[in-house]
C-alpha positions in Angstrom: 24.1 -40.9 -10.6 23.9 -39.3 -7.2 22.1 -35.9 -6.1 25.3 -33.9 -6.3 26.1 -34.9 -9.5 22.6 -34.5 -10.8 22.2 -31.1 -9.5 25.7 -29.9 -11.0 24.8 -31.4 -14.5 21.6 -30.0 -14.5 22.6 -26.5 -13.5 25.5 -26.2 -15.4 23.5 -26.8 -18.3 21.0 -24.2 -17.3 23.8 -21.7 -17.0 25.0 -22.7 -20.2 21.8 -21.5 -21.8 22.0 -18.6 -20.1 25.6 -17.8 -21.5 24.0 -18.4 -24.9 20.8 -16.3 -24.6 21.9 -13.7 -22.0 25.9 -13.2 -22.6 27.6 -10.8 -20.6 24.9 -10.1 -18.2 25.8 -12.7 -15.5 25.4 -11.7 -11.6 28.5 -10.1 -9.9 28.5 -8.4 -6.2 27.3 -4.7 -6.3 25.1 -5.6 -9.5 21.7 -3.8 -9.9 19.3 -6.4 -10.6 16.6 -4.7 -12.8 13.3 -6.5 -13.0 14.3 -7.4 -16.7 17.3 -9.4 -15.3 15.1 -10.7 -12.5 12.9 -11.7 -15.0 15.5 -13.6 -17.3 17.1 -15.4 -14.4 13.6 -16.9 -13.5 13.2 -17.8 -16.8 16.6 -19.8 -17.3 17.6 -20.7 -13.6 14.2 -20.7 -11.8 15.2 -20.1 -8.1 12.1 -22.4 -6.4 13.8 -25.1 -8.4 17.4 -24.4 -7.4 16.1 -24.2 -3.8 14.0 -27.5 -3.9 17.5 -29.0 -5.3 19.5 -27.7 -2.4 17.0 -28.7 0.0 17.4 -32.1 -1.2 21.0 -32.1 -0.8 21.2 -30.6 2.4 18.7 -33.4 3.9 21.0 -36.0 2.4 24.4 -34.5 3.8 23.3 -33.0 7.2 22.7 -34.7 10.2 19.0 -34.2 10.4 16.6 -32.4 8.2 16.1 -29.9 10.7 19.5 -28.5 9.8 18.6 -27.3 6.6 19.1 -23.6 6.7 16.0 -21.8 7.3 16.8 -19.6 4.5 15.9 -22.4 2.3 13.2 -24.1 4.4 11.1 -20.7 4.6 10.5 -18.2 1.8 12.2 -15.1 3.1 12.4 -12.1 0.6 14.3 -14.0 -2.2 12.6 -14.5 -5.6 15.4 -14.8 -8.0 18.9 -16.5 -7.4 20.7 -13.0 -7.4 18.8 -12.6 -3.9 20.3 -15.6 -2.6 23.7 -14.9 -3.9 23.6 -11.7 -2.1 23.5 -13.2 0.9 26.6 -15.5 0.3 30.5 -15.0 0.8 32.4 -14.6 -2.4 33.5 -17.8 -2.9 30.2 -19.3 -2.9 28.2 -16.2 -4.4 27.3 -16.2 -8.5 27.7 -20.1 -8.6 25.0 -22.6 -9.3 27.2 -26.0 -8.8 29.6 -26.9 -6.3 32.4 -29.5 -5.8 31.8 -32.2 -2.9 33.8 -30.8 0.0 32.1 -27.4 -0.6 28.5 -28.3 0.1 28.9 -28.4 3.9 30.6 -24.8 3.9 28.0 -23.6 1.6 24.9 -24.7 4.0 27.1 -23.0 6.8 27.2 -19.8 4.6 23.5 -19.8 4.3 22.9 -20.4 7.9 25.2 -17.5 8.6 24.9 -14.8 6.0 27.4 -11.9 6.3 24.9 -9.4 7.0 24.0 -10.8 10.4 27.2 -9.5 11.8 27.7 -12.1 14.7 31.5 -10.7 15.0 33.2 -9.5 18.1 33.7 -5.8 19.0 30.6 -4.9 17.8 29.1 -3.4 21.1 32.2 -2.1 23.1 30.0 0.0 25.4 27.9 -2.8 26.4 30.8 -5.0 27.2 32.0 -2.1 29.7 28.2 -2.2 31.2 28.4 -6.4 31.6 31.8 -6.0 33.2 30.6 -3.6 35.7 27.5 -5.5 36.3 29.4 -8.7 36.9 31.8 -6.5 39.5 28.8 -6.1 41.4 26.7 -9.4 40.8 26.8 -12.9 42.3 29.8 -14.5 42.4 28.5 -17.1 39.9 26.3 -15.4 37.4 24.4 -17.1 34.3 24.1 -15.0 31.5 21.8 -15.8 28.5 22.9 -14.7 25.0 19.7 -14.9 22.6 20.2 -14.6 19.0 23.8 -15.4 19.2 24.6 -16.4 16.0 28.0 -18.5 15.5 28.8 -17.6 19.3 31.7 -15.2 18.5 29.8 -12.2 20.8 28.8 -15.2 23.5 32.4 -16.1 24.0 33.1 -12.4 24.3 30.8 -12.1 27.1 31.9 -15.3 28.7 35.2 -13.9 28.8 34.3 -11.3 31.2 32.1 -13.9 33.2 34.9 -16.6 34.4 33.3 -17.6 37.3 29.8 -17.9 35.9 27.9 -19.7 33.1 27.1 -17.9 29.8 24.9 -19.9 27.1 24.3 -18.5 23.6 21.0 -19.1 22.0 20.4 -19.6 18.3 17.7 -20.6 16.1 20.1 -22.1 13.2 21.0 -25.8 14.4 24.1 -25.2 12.0 25.2 -22.2 14.3 25.2 -23.9 17.0 27.5 -26.6 15.6 29.7 -24.0 14.3 29.4 -22.2 17.8 30.4 -25.4 19.9 33.1 -26.5 17.5 34.4 -22.8 17.0 34.6 -23.3 13.3 33.4 -21.2 10.4 33.8 -23.5 7.3 32.7 -21.1 4.9 35.0 -18.2 6.2 38.3 -19.2 7.2 39.4 -15.6 7.8 36.9 -14.9 10.1 37.3 -17.9 11.9 40.5 -16.9 13.1 38.6 -14.5 15.5 37.9 -17.6 17.7 41.8 -18.0 18.6 41.4 -15.2 21.1 39.2 -17.7 22.9 41.7 -20.7 23.0 42.3 -20.3 26.7 38.8 -19.3 27.5 38.2 -20.8 31.2 34.5 -19.9 31.6 31.5 -22.3 31.2 30.0 -21.8 27.9 27.0 -23.6 26.2 25.2 -23.3 23.0 21.4 -24.1 22.6 18.7 -24.1 19.9 16.0 -21.8 20.8 13.9 -19.1 19.4 13.4 -15.7 21.6 10.1 -15.8 21.5 9.8 -19.5 22.2 12.2 -20.6 24.7 11.4 -24.1 25.8 15.0 -25.2 25.3 16.0 -23.1 28.3 12.9 -22.3 30.4 14.2 -24.0 33.5 17.3 -21.8 33.7 17.4 -18.7 35.9 19.7 -15.9 34.5 21.2 -12.9 36.3 21.7 -11.1 32.7 19.8 -11.7 29.5 21.5 -10.0 26.0 20.0 -9.9 23.0 21.4 -7.9 20.3 20.4 -7.0 16.9 17.1 -8.9 17.2 14.4 -7.6 19.3 12.7 -4.8 17.2 14.2 -5.6 14.2 13.2 -7.6 11.3 13.2 -11.0 12.7 11.2 -10.0 15.8 8.8 -7.3 15.5 5.3 -8.2 15.6 3.5 -7.3 18.7 2.5 -10.5 20.0 5.9 -12.0 19.1 7.5 -9.1 21.1 5.0 -9.4 24.4 5.8 -13.0 24.2 9.8 -12.1 24.3 9.4 -10.0 26.9 7.4 -12.7 29.0 10.2 -15.0 28.5 12.9 -12.9 29.6 10.8 -12.1 32.8 10.6 -16.1 33.6 13.9 -16.4 33.0 15.5 -13.5 35.1 16.3 -13.6 38.9 15.0 -11.0 40.6 16.5 -7.5 39.6 18.0 -9.1 36.8 18.5 -7.3 33.8 18.0 -7.4 30.0 20.2 -5.6 27.5 19.4 -4.9 23.9 21.9 -3.1 21.4 21.8 -3.1 18.0 22.9 -1.3 14.4 19.6 -1.3 12.8 18.6 1.2 10.1 16.9 4.1 11.6 13.8 2.5 9.4 13.6 0.1 12.2 13.1 2.6 15.2 9.2 2.0 15.3 9.9 -1.8 16.0 12.3 -1.1 19.0 9.9 1.7 20.3 7.0 -1.1 20.1 9.7 -3.4 22.4 10.1 -0.1 24.7 6.4 0.3 25.1 5.8 -3.4 26.0 8.6 -3.1 28.4 7.0 -0.1 30.1 3.6 -1.5 30.2 4.8 -4.2 32.2 6.3 -2.3 34.6 10.3 -2.6 33.6 12.7 0.1 34.1 13.9 1.2 30.9 17.5 3.1 30.6 19.6 4.1 27.7 18.4 5.1 24.1 16.9 2.7 21.0 20.5 1.8 20.2 21.7 0.7 23.6 18.8 -0.3 26.2 19.1 -1.8 29.5 15.9 -2.8 31.0 15.3 -4.1 34.5 12.5 -6.0 36.0 12.2 -6.1 40.1 9.3 -8.1 41.5 9.6 -7.0 45.1 
C-alpha cells in the first residue's frame, strides 16, 4: 500500500475514534479551541505524527525535499491540528485525509496561507509612489520585491516597469513555482487575479531567497527594493536579522536607490518596525513616511 493510502487509512480510523469518544465537537472555522479541546485532539489525532506523515508524502510527490512547505519542516506556532487547519482554505481545513489529486494543492495551500495576504491592491499609495519614482528613474530600472509570496504584488509592480526588470524573491520553492506558472492550485478563485497580467510585457523573474540572506541575488544591482509585510513583523524582527537585511539592501541598491516597506501589521508589531527604522537611521539612511509606509534612501556620495 502506498504512502497516501496508508495515511488516509490510518487517519480516518483515528477520526472515527474521535467521533466515537468526542461526538459533536469536531473543529470548524471560527471555533474557539479551548485547552481541553486541544488536549483531546492531541490524544486522538497527535499533530506531530500527522506532520511527519505529511512530510513523507510531500517528499515523495514534490520535485525535491526542499519543496516541503516550511510550516511542516519547522515547528512554527502549531501545537495541535486545529492550528494547522486554521492556516488552510476551506476545501482543505478540518480534514485528515485527501484524494490523490488534492495533495499538491494542499501543499501549495500550506506554502501560501491566506493570512499572508499576497494579493493585488494592498498598497495603492505605494504603487503611486513607484510610478512617480520610475518616471524620474533610469530608462530600464531593476526592481526587487523581497518576500513576494506567490507574485501577484510583483506582477502589479512589473506592470509599472515595462522597460525594466522586476524580480520577486520568496523563501518557499512552491511559491516560486506558483509565481512562475501563475497558478494557485489551492485557490482557483484567487488565481483569476493573474488574468490581469496576461499581456504583461515586462521582464519578470522569481527567485528563491531570504531577506536576511540573499546569496541568490547578491550580484544584482537594483534601483528600487520593495519589502512589504515582512521587516519588523513576526518573521523578520531580531536585531541581527534586521541589521543583516539592511546591509543586504545597501549592497543590492545602486547609489541613491530606495527601499520601500509597507505593512498591514497589528499595532503590536510597531516596536519591531521601530527597530528597523532605528537601524536604518544609525546606518545613515534617509527615512521618510510613517511606520505603515516607509521610504528609505541610501546615498553613498
